[in-house]
C-alpha positions in Angstrom: 0.0 0.0 0.0 1.3 3.5 -0.9 2.1 6.2 1.7 -1.1 8.1 2.5 1.0 11.3 2.7 1.7 11.0 -1.0 -2.1 11.0 -1.6 -2.5 14.1 0.6 0.5 16.1 -0.5 1.4 14.9 -4.0 -1.7 13.3 -5.7 -0.3 14.4 -9.1 2.7 12.1 -8.6 0.3 9.2 -8.1 -1.7 10.1 -11.1 1.4 10.3 -13.3 2.5 6.9 -12.0 -0.9 5.4 -12.8 -0.7 6.8 -16.4 2.5 4.8 -16.9 0.3 1.7 -16.4 -2.6 3.0 -18.5 -4.8 3.0 -15.5 -7.8 5.2 -14.6 -6.5 8.1 -12.5 -9.9 8.9 -11.1 -9.2 6.5 -8.3 -6.8 9.0 -6.9 -9.5 11.7 -6.7 -11.9 9.2 -5.1 -9.3 8.2 -2.5 -8.3 11.8 -1.8 -12.0 12.8 -1.3 -12.6 9.8 1.0 -9.5 10.7 3.0 -10.8 14.2 3.5 -14.1 12.8 4.6 -12.3 10.5 7.1 -10.3 13.4 8.5 -13.4 15.5 8.9 -15.3 12.8 10.8 -12.1 12.1 12.9 -11.9 15.7 13.9 -15.6 15.7 14.9 -15.0 12.5 17.0 -11.9 14.1 18.7 -13.9 17.3 19.4 -16.7 15.3 21.0 -14.3 13.3 23.1 -12.7 16.5 24.3 -16.2 17.9 25.0 -17.1 14.8 27.0 -13.9 15.2 29.1 -14.7 18.9 29.6 -18.2 18.2 30.7 -16.9 15.6 33.2 -14.7 18.2 34.7 -17.6 20.7 34.9 -19.8 18.1 36.7 -17.1 17.4 39.2 -16.5 21.1 39.9 -20.3 21.8 40.1 -20.8 19.0 42.6 -17.9 20.3 44.8 -19.4 23.8 44.9 -22.9 22.5 45.5 -24.3 23.8 42.2 -27.2 22.1 40.2 -25.6 19.6 37.7 -28.8 18.5 36.0 -28.4 20.5 32.8 -24.7 19.5 32.5 -25.6 15.9 33.1 -28.3 16.0 30.4 -25.7 17.4 28.0 -23.1 14.8 28.9 -25.6 11.9 28.4 -26.1 12.9 24.8 -22.4 12.8 23.9 -21.6 9.0 24.0 -24.4 8.2 21.5 -23.1 10.9 19.2 -19.6 9.5 19.5 -20.8 6.0 18.9 -22.6 7.0 15.7 -19.7 8.9 14.4 -17.2 6.1 15.2 -19.4 3.8 13.1 -19.1 6.3 10.2 -15.4 6.7 10.8 -14.8 2.9 10.6 -16.8 2.6 7.4 -15.1 5.5 5.8 -11.7 4.1 6.9 -12.5 0.7 5.3 -13.7 2.4 2.1 -10.5 4.5 2.1 -8.3 1.4 2.6 -10.1 -0.4 -0.3 -9.3 2.5 -2.6 -5.7 2.8 -1.4 -5.1 -0.9 -2.2 -6.1 -0.1 -5.8 -3.3 2.4 -6.1 -0.1 0.8 -7.5 3.4 1.3 -6.0 5.6 4.0 -7.5 7.4 2.7 -10.5 11.2 2.9 -10.9 12.6 5.3 -13.5 14.5 2.3 -14.8 11.4 0.5 -15.7 10.8 0.6 -19.5 7.4 1.8 -20.8 5.2 -0.8 -22.3 1.6 -2.1 -22.4 2.2 -5.8 -21.8 4.7 -8.7 -21.5 5.6 -8.4 -25.2 7.3 -5.1 -24.5 9.5 -6.4 -21.7 13.1 -5.5 -22.4 15.9 -8.1 -22.7 18.9 -6.5 -20.8 21.3 -9.5 -20.8 22.0 -13.0 -22.1 24.3 -15.5 -20.5 25.4 -19.1 -21.1 25.6 -20.9 -24.4 22.7 -22.4 -26.3 23.7 -26.0 -27.2 23.5 -27.4 -30.7 22.2 -30.9 -31.1 23.0 -33.3 -33.9 19.8 -35.3 -33.2 16.1 -34.6 -32.8 15.5 -33.3 -29.3 12.8 -34.7 -27.1 10.7 -32.8 -24.5 11.2 -33.6 -20.8 8.0 -35.6 -20.5 9.0 -38.0 -23.3 12.6 -38.3 -21.9 11.4 -39.0 -18.3 8.7 -41.5 -19.3 11.2 -43.4 -21.5 13.5 -43.5 -18.5 10.7 -44.6 -16.1 11.4 -41.6 -13.8 8.1 -39.8 -13.8 4.4 -40.8 -13.7 2.0 -38.1 -14.7 -0.9 -40.4 -15.5 -1.1 -41.9 -12.0 -0.9 -38.4 -10.4 -3.7 -37.2 -12.7 -5.9 -40.1 -11.4 -5.3 -39.3 -7.7 -4.9 -35.5 -7.8 -5.8 -34.2 -11.2 -3.6 -32.4 -13.7 -0.7 -30.3 -12.5 0.7 -32.9 -10.1 3.3 -35.6 -10.5 5.1 -38.6 -9.1 8.9 -38.3 -9.3 10.9 -41.5 -9.1 14.5 -42.7 -8.7 17.2 -40.4 -10.0 14.7 -37.7 -11.0 13.5 -37.5 -7.4 17.1 -37.4 -6.3 17.8 -34.7 -8.8 15.0 -32.6 -7.3 16.6 -33.0 -3.8 20.1 -32.3 -5.3 18.8 -29.0 -6.6 17.3 -28.1 -3.2 20.5 -28.9 -1.3 22.7 -27.1 -3.8 20.5 -23.9 -3.5 20.5 -24.2 0.3 24.2 -24.6 0.5 24.7 -21.7 -2.1 22.6 -19.3 -0.1 24.1 -20.3 3.3 27.6 -19.5 1.9 26.3 -16.1 1.0 25.6 -15.4 4.7 21.8 -15.4 4.4 19.8 -16.9 7.3 17.9 -20.1 6.6 14.2 -20.1 7.7 11.7 -22.9 7.4 8.3 -21.3 7.4 4.6 -22.2 8.0 3.1 -23.7 4.8 -0.3 -22.1 5.7 -1.1 -18.5 6.6 -4.2 -16.7 7.7 -6.0 -14.3 5.2 -4.4 -11.1 6.5 -0.9 -12.5 6.2 -1.2 -14.1 2.8 -2.9 -11.1 1.2 -0.1 -8.8 2.5 2.4 -9.9 -0.1 0.3 -9.1 -3.2 -3.1 -7.6 -4.1 -6.1 -9.7 -3.1 -7.2 -10.3 -6.7 -3.8 -11.8 -7.7 -3.8 -14.1 -4.6 -7.4 -15.3 -5.2 -6.4 -16.5 -8.6 -3.8 -18.9 -7.1 -4.4 -19.6 -3.4 -5.8 -22.8 -2.0 -7.9 -22.2 1.1 -8.7 -24.6 3.9 -12.4 -25.1 4.2 -14.0 -23.6 7.3 -10.7 -22.3 8.6 -8.8 -19.0 8.2 -5.8 -20.8 6.7 -4.4 -20.8 3.1 -1.6 -22.8 1.5 1.3 -20.6 0.5 2.2 -20.0 -3.1 5.7 -19.0 -2.1 7.7 -18.8 1.2 8.0 -15.0 0.4 4.5 -14.7 1.9 5.5 -16.4 5.1 8.8 -14.6 5.5 7.1 -11.2 5.0 4.5 -12.0 7.6 7.1 -13.2 10.1 8.0 -9.6 10.9 4.4 -8.2 10.9 4.1 -5.3 13.4 7.8 -5.4 14.2 9.9 -2.3 14.9 13.4 -3.4 13.8 16.5 -1.5 14.9 18.3 -0.1 11.8 21.6 -1.6 13.2 20.1 -5.0 12.6 19.3 -4.4 8.9 19.5 -5.7 6.4 17.9 -8.9 7.4 18.7 -11.4 4.7 16.7 -14.7 4.7 16.3 -17.7 2.4 13.8 -20.5 2.8 13.0 -23.8 1.2 9.3 -24.8 1.1 6.7 -26.7 -0.9 4.5 -24.2 -2.7 0.9 -24.6 -3.9 -0.9 -22.6 -6.6 -4.3 -22.9 -8.4 -3.0 -21.1 -11.5 -6.5 -20.1 -12.6 -7.2 -18.2 -15.8 -4.7 -17.3 -18.5 -1.9 -19.3 -16.7 -4.0 -22.4 -16.2 -2.6 -25.9 -16.2 -2.9 -27.1 -19.8 0.1 -29.2 -20.4 1.5 -32.5 -19.1 4.8 -32.3 -17.3 6.8 -30.3 -14.8 6.8 -26.8 -16.3 3.6 -25.5 -14.8 2.2 -27.4 -11.8 0.0 -26.9 -8.8 2.6 -28.2 -6.4 6.4 -27.5 -6.5 9.5 -27.0 -4.5 11.2 -23.6 -4.2 14.1 -21.9 -2.4 13.3 -18.2 -2.0 15.5 -15.2 -1.1 14.0 -12.4 0.9 15.5 -9.1 2.3 14.2 -6.5 4.8 16.3 -3.3 4.6 16.6 0.4 5.0 14.9 2.3 2.2 18.2 3.8 0.9 19.7 0.3 0.6 17.1 -1.5 -1.5 18.4 -0.8 -5.0 21.9 -2.0 -4.0 20.5 -5.2 -2.5 18.3 -5.6 -5.6 21.6 -5.9 -7.6 22.9 -8.4 -5.0 19.9 -10.6 -5.4 20.2 -10.5 -9.2 23.8 -11.5 -8.9 22.9 -14.5 -6.7 20.5 -15.8 -9.3 22.8 -15.3 -12.2 25.6 -17.2 -10.3 23.2 -20.1 -9.7 22.4 -20.3 -13.5 26.1 -20.1 -14.4 26.9 -22.9 -11.9 24.3 -25.1 -13.6 25.7 -24.1 -17.0 22.3 -23.2 -18.5 21.6 -20.6 -21.2 19.6 -17.7 -19.8 18.4 -14.2 -20.4 17.3 -11.4 -18.1 14.1 -9.4 -18.9 13.2 -6.1 -17.3 9.5 -5.9 -16.7 7.8 -3.0 -18.5 5.3 -0.7 -16.9 2.3 -2.6 -18.2 3.5 -6.0 -17.0 4.7 -4.8 -13.6 2.6 -6.0 -10.7 1.0 -3.3 -8.6 3.0 -4.0 -5.5 6.4 -3.8 -7.4 8.7 -0.8 -7.8 10.9 -2.7 -10.2 11.2 -6.3 -11.4 13.1 -8.7 -13.7 12.5 -12.3 -14.8 15.4 -14.7 -15.4 14.5 -17.1 -18.2 16.1 -20.3 -19.4 16.3 -21.4 -23.0 14.4 -24.6 -23.9 15.6 -26.4 -27.0 12.2 -28.1 -27.4 10.2 -24.9 -27.7 13.1 -22.8 -29.0 12.0 -20.1 -26.5 13.0 -18.8 -23.1 10.8 -19.5 -20.1 10.8 -17.9 -16.6 12.6 -19.7 -13.8 13.3 -16.9 -11.4 11.6 -13.5 -10.6 13.3 -10.7 -8.7 11.3 -7.8 -7.2 12.0 -4.6 -5.2 8.7 -3.8 -3.5 10.0 -0.8 -1.6 7.7 0.0 1.3 4.5 -1.2 -0.4 4.3 -4.7 1.3 5.8 -3.6 4.7 3.2 -0.8 5.1 0.4 -3.3 4.9 1.8 -5.3 7.9 3.2 -2.3 9.8 6.8 -3.4 9.6 9.2 -0.5 10.4 12.7 0.3 11.3 14.0 2.6 14.0 17.3 4.5 14.1 19.5 5.3 17.1 17.7 8.7 17.6 14.3 7.0 17.7 13.1 8.0 14.2 10.8 5.4 12.6 10.4 4.5 9.0 8.6 1.9 7.0 11.4 -0.4 5.7 11.8 -1.9 2.2 11.3 -5.5 1.1 12.8 -7.5 -1.8 12.4 -11.0 -2.9 13.9 -13.3 -5.6 13.8 -17.0 -6.5 16.9 -18.9 -5.8 15.6 -22.2 -7.1 12.2 -23.5 -8.4 13.2 -27.1 -8.9 10.5 -28.4 -11.3 11.3 -25.8 -13.9 15.0 -26.1 -13.3 14.7 -29.9 -13.9 12.9 -29.3 -17.2 15.8 -27.0 -18.2 18.5 -29.4 -17.2 16.7 -32.4 -18.8 16.0 -30.7 -22.1 19.3 -28.9 -22.4 21.5 -31.8 -21.2 19.8 -34.7 -23.1 21.9 -37.1 -25.1 21.2 -39.1 -28.2 20.7 -42.3 -26.3 18.0 -40.7 -24.1 20.2 -40.3 -21.1 20.7 -37.0 -19.3 24.0 -35.5 -18.2 24.0 -34.1 -14.7 25.5 -30.6 -14.3 28.9 -30.9 -12.7 28.0 -28.8 -9.7 25.2 -31.3 -8.8 27.3 -34.5 -9.2 28.4 -34.5 -5.5 24.8 -34.2 -4.5 23.9 -37.2 -6.7 26.4 -39.5 -5.1 29.0 -39.0 -7.8 26.6 -40.0 -10.6 27.3 -38.1 -13.9 24.4 -39.3 -16.0 20.8 -40.3 -15.5 20.1 -43.5 -17.5 17.4 -46.1 -17.5 18.1 -48.6 -14.8 20.0 -46.0 -12.7 23.5 -46.8 -13.8 26.3 -44.2 -13.6 
């Protein structure tokens, strides 16, 4: 959520920001009007409370001096009902204002390119080498089923599409990727956290806008609990309401978790395999920091992800999200995509975001300096490893003519020294 002082003092800045996303700027005027209404009612409530206190003093003084207090008492009795009525109006107005405020997107970085949709995202870098094959490449589903390492048909029977059974060396490769990413982030000095896999509504909706979450979240029937779509949601909520000394910042975390997403709508599950699933494993990076440090740490998170892709020897590119494709809660964002020889296209495997103070304000997360000054801090998040998609990239890019799959060198120690995945599990 944006700073309400921006709405009060610089509404034109918010309007210009919304124009970058081709959004209706009238929401700013509606929010400003609602804020003025809230402040007017709040002033009336405060005035009545002061009047009530003054009347109480007058009653006490009148009683001490033996004067008739009937008229003052009659006036005093009317005040609580007036306050109660105004407080109801105040609460409704506040909720209306909050709903409007939540529709106002975060301020966009000057580095974010202008564009209407994903087609206008800007490639800012390429890395790795696209391999040339002297045979017809197979997709990961065909390779895995030929090797007897995945069962998508049985999972469809028991869970529906978007789930899977991983077997043998494929399941071990999944674990190898998790362990590699955990070791990698630990060496970077980030603190490892294992989070709840379920959050209440307030916590899970804090990371993104409600509409975006509702498209993906699985809710537990008759309980205020929801399965997380990323541990970013749990880590953010971990410091809800906290006042963190600036001397303790930045707080750099990483977390491994299972993640669950409905993927309703345009991104629905419509293909067999591991690329888009309802359930997956992910190692996430997350940082809480002072506002002036967030862009520097954004670069650090990007470097971490690039290093991981280089270690895995995979061809990738980095796309800067344009204004039209940038989510409302983000100040700036890039996707890291891996080349798939089967589709001859790049596909997203990591997503980095600087959310500035937008997420933290929703949960009241602040920092305090040595002089007692308080500020809403900044939050950043980035994928370190989403194993299902990374396995697709490894399998399709490292396939051999005989149908075997070469294991990236960095993962060989995690695979017990095995250098290839073959049918029957031989080295």
